[in-house]
C-alpha positions as CSV (number, residue, x, y, z in Angstrom):
1,C,0.0,0.0,0.0
2,K,1.1,3.5,-0.8
3,K,0.1,6.7,0.9
4,V,-1.0,9.2,-1.8
5,W,-1.7,12.8,-1.0
6,W,-5.0,14.2,-2.3
7,E,-4.5,18.0,-2.6
8,A,-8.2,18.9,-3.2
9,G,-9.3,17.0,-0.1
10,K,-6.2,17.9,2.0
11,R,-5.7,14.2,3.1
12,Y,-3.9,11.0,2.5
13,F,-5.3,7.8,1.0
14,K,-3.7,4.3,1.4
15,L,-4.0,2.7,-2.1
16,R,-2.6,-0.5,-3.6
17,L,-1.0,0.7,-6.8
18,S,1.2,-0.6,-9.5
19,T,4.4,1.3,-10.4
20,K,2.7,2.3,-13.7
21,A,-0.2,3.7,-11.8
22,L,2.1,5.7,-9.5
23,K,3.9,7.2,-12.5
24,T,0.6,8.1,-14.1
25,I,-0.6,9.8,-10.9
26,K,2.6,11.8,-10.6
27,K,2.3,12.9,-14.3
28,K,-1.4,13.7,-14.5
29,G,-2.4,14.2,-10.8
30,L,-4.7,12.1,-8.6
31,D,-7.9,14.1,-9.4
32,V,-7.5,13.4,-13.2
33,V,-6.7,9.7,-12.8
34,A,-9.5,9.2,-10.3
35,K,-12.0,10.9,-12.7
36,E,-10.8,8.7,-15.6
37,A,-11.3,5.6,-13.5
38,R,-14.6,6.9,-12.1
39,I,-13.4,6.8,-8.5
40,N,-15.1,9.2,-6.1
41,F,-12.9,10.1,-3.0
42,R,-15.6,12.5,-1.7
43,K,-17.9,9.7,-0.4
44,K,-18.7,9.6,3.3
């Protein structure tokens, strides 16, 4: 598991990610990648 900082939500998430996914997040940003994968971090 990797701790990934979510800037918009001002918090960390523990995610199980591949190396390729980590590189993509660093390149595009977590918000863009989550939107493309239809992941909603704002639930709760």
